TORFI-285005 format. One record per residue (C-alpha): residue number from 1; residue in three letters; chain; x, z, y. Coordinates in steps of 0.1 Angstrom, whole numbers, always signed. Layout:
BEGIN
<site k="NUM" r="ALA" c="A" xx="X" zz="Z" yy="Y"/>
...
//
This chain:
BEGIN
<site k="1" r="MET" c="A" xx="+1165" zz="+77" yy="+1513"/>
<site k="2" r="HIS" c="A" xx="+1142" zz="+92" yy="+1487"/>
<site k="3" r="SER" c="A" xx="+1143" zz="+126" yy="+1471"/>
<site k="4" r="GLY" c="A" xx="+1122" zz="+131" yy="+1440"/>
<site k="5" r="GLY" c="A" xx="+1097" zz="+104" yy="+1452"/>
<site k="6" r="PHE" c="A" xx="+1095" zz="+121" yy="+1486"/>
<site k="7" r="ALA" c="A" xx="+1103" zz="+97" yy="+1514"/>
<site k="8" r="VAL" c="A" xx="+1127" zz="+119" yy="+1533"/>
<site k="9" r="ARG" c="A" xx="+1137" zz="+91" yy="+1556"/>
<site k="10" r="HIS" c="A" xx="+1101" zz="+88" yy="+1570"/>
<site k="11" r="LEU" c="A" xx="+1091" zz="+125" yy="+1566"/>
<site k="12" r="TYR" c="A" xx="+1094" zz="+129" yy="+1604"/>
<site k="13" r="LEU" c="A" xx="+1065" zz="+106" yy="+1609"/>
<site k="14" r="ALA" c="A" xx="+1042" zz="+130" yy="+1589"/>
<site k="15" r="PHE" c="A" xx="+1055" zz="+159" yy="+1609"/>
<site k="16" r="LEU" c="A" xx="+1049" zz="+140" yy="+1641"/>
<site k="17" r="PHE" c="A" xx="+1014" zz="+133" yy="+1631"/>
<site k="18" r="ALA" c="A" xx="+1008" zz="+170" yy="+1623"/>
<site k="19" r="PHE" c="A" xx="+1023" zz="+178" yy="+1657"/>
<site k="20" r="GLY" c="A" xx="+997" zz="+155" yy="+1673"/>
<site k="21" r="VAL" c="A" xx="+969" zz="+171" yy="+1654"/>
<site k="22" r="MET" c="A" xx="+980" zz="+205" yy="+1666"/>
<site k="23" r="ALA" c="A" xx="+983" zz="+193" yy="+1702"/>
<site k="24" r="PHE" c="A" xx="+948" zz="+176" yy="+1700"/>
<site k="25" r="GLY" c="A" xx="+933" zz="+208" yy="+1686"/>
<site k="26" r="PHE" c="A" xx="+947" zz="+233" yy="+1710"/>
<site k="27" r="TRP" c="A" xx="+950" zz="+215" yy="+1743"/>
<site k="28" r="PRO" c="A" xx="+913" zz="+212" yy="+1752"/>
<site k="29" r="SER" c="A" xx="+905" zz="+248" yy="+1740"/>
<site k="30" r="LEU" c="A" xx="+934" zz="+262" yy="+1761"/>
<site k="31" r="TYR" c="A" xx="+924" zz="+245" yy="+1793"/>
<site k="32" r="SER" c="A" xx="+886" zz="+247" yy="+1789"/>
<site k="33" r="GLY" c="A" xx="+887" zz="+285" yy="+1784"/>
<site k="34" r="ALA" c="A" xx="+870" zz="+282" yy="+1750"/>
<site k="35" r="ALA" c="A" xx="+898" zz="+301" yy="+1733"/>
<site k="36" r="GLY" c="A" xx="+898" zz="+329" yy="+1759"/>
<site k="37" r="PRO" c="A" xx="+920" zz="+335" yy="+1790"/>
<site k="38" r="ILE" c="A" xx="+954" zz="+320" yy="+1791"/>
<site k="39" r="ASP" c="A" xx="+975" zz="+351" yy="+1793"/>
<site k="40" r="PRO" c="A" xx="+1014" zz="+353" yy="+1791"/>
<site k="41" r="LEU" c="A" xx="+1013" zz="+362" yy="+1754"/>
<site k="42" r="ARG" c="A" xx="+993" zz="+330" yy="+1744"/>
<site k="43" r="ALA" c="A" xx="+1014" zz="+309" yy="+1768"/>
<site k="44" r="ILE" c="A" xx="+1046" zz="+321" yy="+1751"/>
<site k="45" r="HIS" c="A" xx="+1031" zz="+317" yy="+1716"/>
<site k="46" r="GLY" c="A" xx="+1020" zz="+282" yy="+1724"/>
<site k="47" r="ALA" c="A" xx="+1054" zz="+273" yy="+1737"/>
<site k="48" r="LEU" c="A" xx="+1071" zz="+287" yy="+1706"/>
<site k="49" r="ALA" c="A" xx="+1047" zz="+268" yy="+1683"/>
<site k="50" r="ALA" c="A" xx="+1054" zz="+235" yy="+1702"/>
<site k="51" r="THR" c="A" xx="+1091" zz="+241" yy="+1700"/>
<site k="52" r="TRP" c="A" xx="+1090" zz="+249" yy="+1663"/>
<site k="53" r="MET" c="A" xx="+1071" zz="+217" yy="+1656"/>
<site k="54" r="ALA" c="A" xx="+1094" zz="+197" yy="+1678"/>
<site k="55" r="LEU" c="A" xx="+1124" zz="+211" yy="+1659"/>
<site k="56" r="LEU" c="A" xx="+1107" zz="+202" yy="+1626"/>
<site k="57" r="VAL" c="A" xx="+1102" zz="+166" yy="+1637"/>
<site k="58" r="LEU" c="A" xx="+1138" zz="+164" yy="+1650"/>
<site k="59" r="GLN" c="A" xx="+1154" zz="+180" yy="+1619"/>
<site k="60" r="SER" c="A" xx="+1135" zz="+157" yy="+1595"/>
<site k="61" r="TRP" c="A" xx="+1145" zz="+127" yy="+1615"/>
<site k="62" r="LEU" c="A" xx="+1182" zz="+138" yy="+1615"/>
<site k="63" r="ILE" c="A" xx="+1183" zz="+144" yy="+1577"/>
<site k="64" r="GLY" c="A" xx="+1164" zz="+112" yy="+1570"/>
<site k="65" r="HIS" c="A" xx="+1190" zz="+92" yy="+1589"/>
<site k="66" r="GLY" c="A" xx="+1220" zz="+109" yy="+1575"/>
<site k="67" r="TYR" c="A" xx="+1229" zz="+133" yy="+1604"/>
<site k="68" r="TRP" c="A" xx="+1236" zz="+163" yy="+1581"/>
<site k="69" r="ARG" c="A" xx="+1257" zz="+183" yy="+1606"/>
<site k="70" r="GLN" c="A" xx="+1232" zz="+180" yy="+1634"/>
<site k="71" r="HIS" c="A" xx="+1204" zz="+189" yy="+1610"/>
<site k="72" r="ARG" c="A" xx="+1222" zz="+221" yy="+1600"/>
<site k="73" r="PHE" c="A" xx="+1228" zz="+230" yy="+1637"/>
<site k="74" r="PHE" c="A" xx="+1191" zz="+227" yy="+1646"/>
<site k="75" r="GLY" c="A" xx="+1182" zz="+243" yy="+1613"/>
<site k="76" r="ARG" c="A" xx="+1201" zz="+274" yy="+1623"/>
<site k="77" r="ALA" c="A" xx="+1185" zz="+273" yy="+1658"/>
<site k="78" r="SER" c="A" xx="+1150" zz="+271" yy="+1642"/>
<site k="79" r="ARG" c="A" xx="+1155" zz="+304" yy="+1625"/>
<site k="80" r="TYR" c="A" xx="+1154" zz="+322" yy="+1658"/>
<site k="81" r="VAL" c="A" xx="+1124" zz="+302" yy="+1670"/>
<site k="82" r="THR" c="A" xx="+1106" zz="+309" yy="+1637"/>
<site k="83" r="ALA" c="A" xx="+1112" zz="+347" yy="+1639"/>
<site k="84" r="LEU" c="A" xx="+1099" zz="+347" yy="+1675"/>
<site k="85" r="LEU" c="A" xx="+1069" zz="+325" yy="+1665"/>
<site k="86" r="ILE" c="A" xx="+1060" zz="+349" yy="+1637"/>
<site k="87" r="ALA" c="A" xx="+1063" zz="+379" yy="+1660"/>
<site k="88" r="SER" c="A" xx="+1042" zz="+363" yy="+1687"/>
<site k="89" r="SER" c="A" xx="+1016" zz="+352" yy="+1661"/>
<site k="90" r="PHE" c="A" xx="+1012" zz="+388" yy="+1649"/>
<site k="91" r="LEU" c="A" xx="+1008" zz="+400" yy="+1685"/>
<site k="92" r="VAL" c="A" xx="+981" zz="+373" yy="+1691"/>
<site k="93" r="VAL" c="A" xx="+962" zz="+385" yy="+1660"/>
<site k="94" r="ARG" c="A" xx="+963" zz="+421" yy="+1672"/>
<site k="95" r="ASP" c="A" xx="+950" zz="+410" yy="+1706"/>
<site k="96" r="MET" c="A" xx="+923" zz="+390" yy="+1690"/>
<site k="97" r="LEU" c="A" xx="+911" zz="+420" yy="+1671"/>
<site k="98" r="GLY" c="A" xx="+911" zz="+442" yy="+1702"/>
<site k="99" r="PRO" c="A" xx="+881" zz="+451" yy="+1724"/>
<site k="100" r="GLN" c="A" xx="+887" zz="+423" yy="+1748"/>
<site k="101" r="SER" c="A" xx="+882" zz="+396" yy="+1722"/>
<site k="102" r="HIS" c="A" xx="+854" zz="+370" yy="+1729"/>
<site k="103" r="PHE" c="A" xx="+848" zz="+366" yy="+1691"/>
<site k="104" r="GLY" c="A" xx="+821" zz="+385" yy="+1673"/>
<site k="105" r="ARG" c="A" xx="+832" zz="+413" yy="+1650"/>
<site k="106" r="ASP" c="A" xx="+828" zz="+394" yy="+1617"/>
<site k="107" r="LEU" c="A" xx="+845" zz="+363" yy="+1630"/>
<site k="108" r="ARG" c="A" xx="+874" zz="+384" yy="+1644"/>
<site k="109" r="LEU" c="A" xx="+878" zz="+399" yy="+1610"/>
<site k="110" r="THR" c="A" xx="+876" zz="+365" yy="+1592"/>
<site k="111" r="LEU" c="A" xx="+901" zz="+349" yy="+1615"/>
<site k="112" r="ALA" c="A" xx="+925" zz="+379" yy="+1613"/>
<site k="113" r="TRP" c="A" xx="+923" zz="+378" yy="+1575"/>
<site k="114" r="LEU" c="A" xx="+933" zz="+341" yy="+1575"/>
<site k="115" r="ASP" c="A" xx="+959" zz="+346" yy="+1602"/>
<site k="116" r="LEU" c="A" xx="+976" zz="+376" yy="+1586"/>
<site k="117" r="TRP" c="A" xx="+978" zz="+360" yy="+1552"/>
<site k="118" r="SER" c="A" xx="+990" zz="+327" yy="+1568"/>
<site k="119" r="LEU" c="A" xx="+1018" zz="+347" yy="+1584"/>
<site k="120" r="VAL" c="A" xx="+1028" zz="+360" yy="+1550"/>
<site k="121" r="LEU" c="A" xx="+1026" zz="+326" yy="+1534"/>
<site k="122" r="PHE" c="A" xx="+1044" zz="+308" yy="+1562"/>
<site k="123" r="SER" c="A" xx="+1072" zz="+334" yy="+1561"/>
<site k="124" r="GLY" c="A" xx="+1076" zz="+331" yy="+1524"/>
<site k="125" r="LEU" c="A" xx="+1077" zz="+293" yy="+1524"/>
<site k="126" r="TYR" c="A" xx="+1102" zz="+292" yy="+1553"/>
<site k="127" r="ILE" c="A" xx="+1125" zz="+317" yy="+1535"/>
<site k="128" r="ALA" c="A" xx="+1122" zz="+297" yy="+1503"/>
<site k="129" r="ALA" c="A" xx="+1131" zz="+266" yy="+1523"/>
<site k="130" r="ILE" c="A" xx="+1163" zz="+282" yy="+1535"/>
<site k="131" r="ALA" c="A" xx="+1171" zz="+295" yy="+1500"/>
<site k="132" r="TYR" c="A" xx="+1168" zz="+260" yy="+1486"/>
<site k="133" r="ARG" c="A" xx="+1184" zz="+242" yy="+1516"/>
<site k="134" r="ARG" c="A" xx="+1210" zz="+227" yy="+1493"/>
<site k="135" r="THR" c="A" xx="+1183" zz="+211" yy="+1471"/>
<site k="136" r="LEU" c="A" xx="+1168" zz="+185" yy="+1493"/>
<site k="137" r="SER" c="A" xx="+1138" zz="+177" yy="+1471"/>
<site k="138" r="VAL" c="A" xx="+1127" zz="+213" yy="+1470"/>
<site k="139" r="HIS" c="A" xx="+1137" zz="+222" yy="+1506"/>
<site k="140" r="ALA" c="A" xx="+1118" zz="+193" yy="+1521"/>
<site k="141" r="ARG" c="A" xx="+1086" zz="+203" yy="+1502"/>
<site k="142" r="PHE" c="A" xx="+1088" zz="+239" yy="+1513"/>
<site k="143" r="MET" c="A" xx="+1092" zz="+228" yy="+1549"/>
<site k="144" r="ALA" c="A" xx="+1063" zz="+204" yy="+1545"/>
<site k="145" r="SER" c="A" xx="+1042" zz="+231" yy="+1530"/>
<site k="146" r="THR" c="A" xx="+1047" zz="+253" yy="+1561"/>
<site k="147" r="VAL" c="A" xx="+1029" zz="+226" yy="+1581"/>
<site k="148" r="PHE" c="A" xx="+998" zz="+230" yy="+1560"/>
<site k="149" r="VAL" c="A" xx="+997" zz="+267" yy="+1568"/>
<site k="150" r="VAL" c="A" xx="+998" zz="+261" yy="+1606"/>
<site k="151" r="LEU" c="A" xx="+973" zz="+232" yy="+1606"/>
<site k="152" r="PRO" c="A" xx="+940" zz="+250" yy="+1599"/>
<site k="153" r="PRO" c="A" xx="+937" zz="+267" yy="+1634"/>
<site k="154" r="ALA" c="A" xx="+941" zz="+233" yy="+1650"/>
<site k="155" r="LEU" c="A" xx="+918" zz="+215" yy="+1626"/>
<site k="156" r="GLY" c="A" xx="+892" zz="+243" yy="+1629"/>
<site k="157" r="ARG" c="A" xx="+891" zz="+238" yy="+1667"/>
<site k="158" r="ILE" c="A" xx="+889" zz="+200" yy="+1663"/>
<site k="159" r="TYR" c="A" xx="+860" zz="+202" yy="+1638"/>
<site k="160" r="GLY" c="A" xx="+842" zz="+230" yy="+1657"/>
<site k="161" r="MET" c="A" xx="+843" zz="+212" yy="+1690"/>
<site k="162" r="ASN" c="A" xx="+836" zz="+177" yy="+1679"/>
<site k="163" r="ILE" c="A" xx="+811" zz="+182" yy="+1650"/>
<site k="164" r="PRO" c="A" xx="+780" zz="+200" yy="+1665"/>
<site k="165" r="ALA" c="A" xx="+763" zz="+202" yy="+1631"/>
<site k="166" r="LEU" c="A" xx="+790" zz="+228" yy="+1620"/>
<site k="167" r="GLY" c="A" xx="+778" zz="+253" yy="+1645"/>
<site k="168" r="GLY" c="A" xx="+812" zz="+262" yy="+1660"/>
<site k="169" r="LEU" c="A" xx="+844" zz="+276" yy="+1647"/>
<site k="170" r="LYS" c="A" xx="+830" zz="+297" yy="+1618"/>
<site k="171" r="GLY" c="A" xx="+811" zz="+267" yy="+1604"/>
<site k="172" r="ALA" c="A" xx="+843" zz="+246" yy="+1608"/>
<site k="173" r="LEU" c="A" xx="+864" zz="+269" yy="+1586"/>
<site k="174" r="PRO" c="A" xx="+852" zz="+256" yy="+1551"/>
<site k="175" r="PRO" c="A" xx="+858" zz="+219" yy="+1559"/>
<site k="176" r="THR" c="A" xx="+891" zz="+228" yy="+1576"/>
<site k="177" r="TYR" c="A" xx="+905" zz="+244" yy="+1544"/>
<site k="178" r="LEU" c="A" xx="+889" zz="+217" yy="+1523"/>
<site k="179" r="THR" c="A" xx="+909" zz="+191" yy="+1543"/>
<site k="180" r="VAL" c="A" xx="+942" zz="+207" yy="+1538"/>
<site k="181" r="GLU" c="A" xx="+935" zz="+214" yy="+1501"/>
<site k="182" r="ILE" c="A" xx="+927" zz="+177" yy="+1496"/>
<site k="183" r="CYS" c="A" xx="+959" zz="+167" yy="+1512"/>
<site k="184" r="LEU" c="A" xx="+979" zz="+191" yy="+1491"/>
<site k="185" r="ALA" c="A" xx="+962" zz="+180" yy="+1460"/>
<site k="186" r="ALA" c="A" xx="+970" zz="+144" yy="+1468"/>
<site k="187" r="LEU" c="A" xx="+1007" zz="+153" yy="+1472"/>
<site k="188" r="ILE" c="A" xx="+1007" zz="+172" yy="+1439"/>
<site k="189" r="VAL" c="A" xx="+991" zz="+142" yy="+1421"/>
<site k="190" r="TRP" c="A" xx="+1016" zz="+119" yy="+1438"/>
<site k="191" r="ASP" c="A" xx="+1045" zz="+140" yy="+1425"/>
<site k="192" r="ALA" c="A" xx="+1030" zz="+142" yy="+1390"/>
<site k="193" r="MET" c="A" xx="+1025" zz="+104" yy="+1389"/>
<site k="194" r="HIS" c="A" xx="+1063" zz="+101" yy="+1396"/>
<site k="195" r="ARG" c="A" xx="+1071" zz="+128" yy="+1369"/>
<site k="196" r="ARG" c="A" xx="+1082" zz="+152" yy="+1396"/>
<site k="197" r="PHE" c="A" xx="+1071" zz="+188" yy="+1393"/>
<site k="198" r="PHE" c="A" xx="+1080" zz="+211" yy="+1421"/>
<site k="199" r="ALA" c="A" xx="+1065" zz="+245" yy="+1430"/>
<site k="200" r="PRO" c="A" xx="+1060" zz="+244" yy="+1468"/>
<site k="201" r="PHE" c="A" xx="+1028" zz="+223" yy="+1470"/>
<site k="202" r="PRO" c="A" xx="+1010" zz="+241" yy="+1441"/>
<site k="203" r="ILE" c="A" xx="+1020" zz="+275" yy="+1456"/>
<site k="204" r="THR" c="A" xx="+1006" zz="+265" yy="+1490"/>
<site k="205" r="PHE" c="A" xx="+975" zz="+250" yy="+1474"/>
<site k="206" r="CYS" c="A" xx="+967" zz="+281" yy="+1454"/>
<site k="207" r="ALA" c="A" xx="+974" zz="+305" yy="+1483"/>
<site k="208" r="LEU" c="A" xx="+953" zz="+286" yy="+1509"/>
<site k="209" r="GLY" c="A" xx="+925" zz="+282" yy="+1483"/>
<site k="210" r="ALA" c="A" xx="+925" zz="+320" yy="+1477"/>
<site k="211" r="MET" c="A" xx="+923" zz="+326" yy="+1515"/>
<site k="212" r="ALA" c="A" xx="+894" zz="+302" yy="+1518"/>
<site k="213" r="LEU" c="A" xx="+875" zz="+317" yy="+1490"/>
<site k="214" r="THR" c="A" xx="+878" zz="+353" yy="+1504"/>
<site k="215" r="MET" c="A" xx="+876" zz="+347" yy="+1541"/>
<site k="216" r="PHE" c="A" xx="+839" zz="+354" yy="+1545"/>
<site k="217" r="ALA" c="A" xx="+839" zz="+384" yy="+1521"/>
<site k="218" r="ALA" c="A" xx="+869" zz="+401" yy="+1536"/>
<site k="219" r="PRO" c="A" xx="+851" zz="+415" yy="+1567"/>
<site k="220" r="HIS" c="A" xx="+829" zz="+436" yy="+1543"/>
<site k="221" r="TRP" c="A" xx="+859" zz="+452" yy="+1525"/>
<site k="222" r="PRO" c="A" xx="+864" zz="+488" yy="+1537"/>
<site k="223" r="ILE" c="A" xx="+901" zz="+488" yy="+1530"/>
<site k="224" r="TYR" c="A" xx="+907" zz="+457" yy="+1550"/>
<site k="225" r="VAL" c="A" xx="+885" zz="+468" yy="+1579"/>
<site k="226" r="ALA" c="A" xx="+904" zz="+501" yy="+1580"/>
<site k="227" r="PHE" c="A" xx="+937" zz="+481" yy="+1582"/>
<site k="228" r="ALA" c="A" xx="+922" zz="+459" yy="+1610"/>
<site k="229" r="GLN" c="A" xx="+913" zz="+491" yy="+1629"/>
<site k="230" r="LEU" c="A" xx="+949" zz="+502" yy="+1627"/>
<site k="231" r="LEU" c="A" xx="+958" zz="+469" yy="+1644"/>
<site k="232" r="GLY" c="A" xx="+933" zz="+474" yy="+1672"/>
<site k="233" r="LEU" c="A" xx="+898" zz="+466" yy="+1659"/>
<site k="234" r="PRO" c="A" xx="+873" zz="+489" yy="+1677"/>
<site k="235" r="PRO" c="A" xx="+851" zz="+511" yy="+1654"/>
<site k="236" r="ALA" c="A" xx="+817" zz="+495" yy="+1646"/>
//
């Protein structure tokens, strides 16, 4: 089954690969203590993220193999998981900004900038996917786009822990976003080569690009710093 040049039947394999990348990125940092103590909030957030990705793999397999009714059932269930995931993500950002964070002030502000805008982008893409659920070619691309929003935290940890020359998480951020931008650009070109022009991938490409371009400047913007302080960032 194909939808606009998009191999829906095998889409679950791409989501499964993304799930593996996320697991590889977060598993060592969680259990080595590199990401801070494993408190109940992060445990719940991790469980919700894993559940969300598992549902994404399952849903894509079901729709690719013609199980429409089951796909719709798990799609409705995923809405509750998504809402809880967004809420837990916001709470994790607030906790990261707080006085107990093990990150330096500038890095905290950089990561919070990326995370907060990622939540906005993720929410918008997911809502759009629901709105276009009857148009498979668009729906599938919006859902695929959400994966590119949640991948950078995992990729950043993978690059930061395994490429010493980057100097840690901060140095890993530019190549992380470059990676997802290259992947999105390839998908946009692939669609164009097949005379298919859809909004999800270009929207995600531009939004992530804007976040990457501003991530190191944002910690020096008074308005943003003031907002971060409202979320829990201690005064300088």
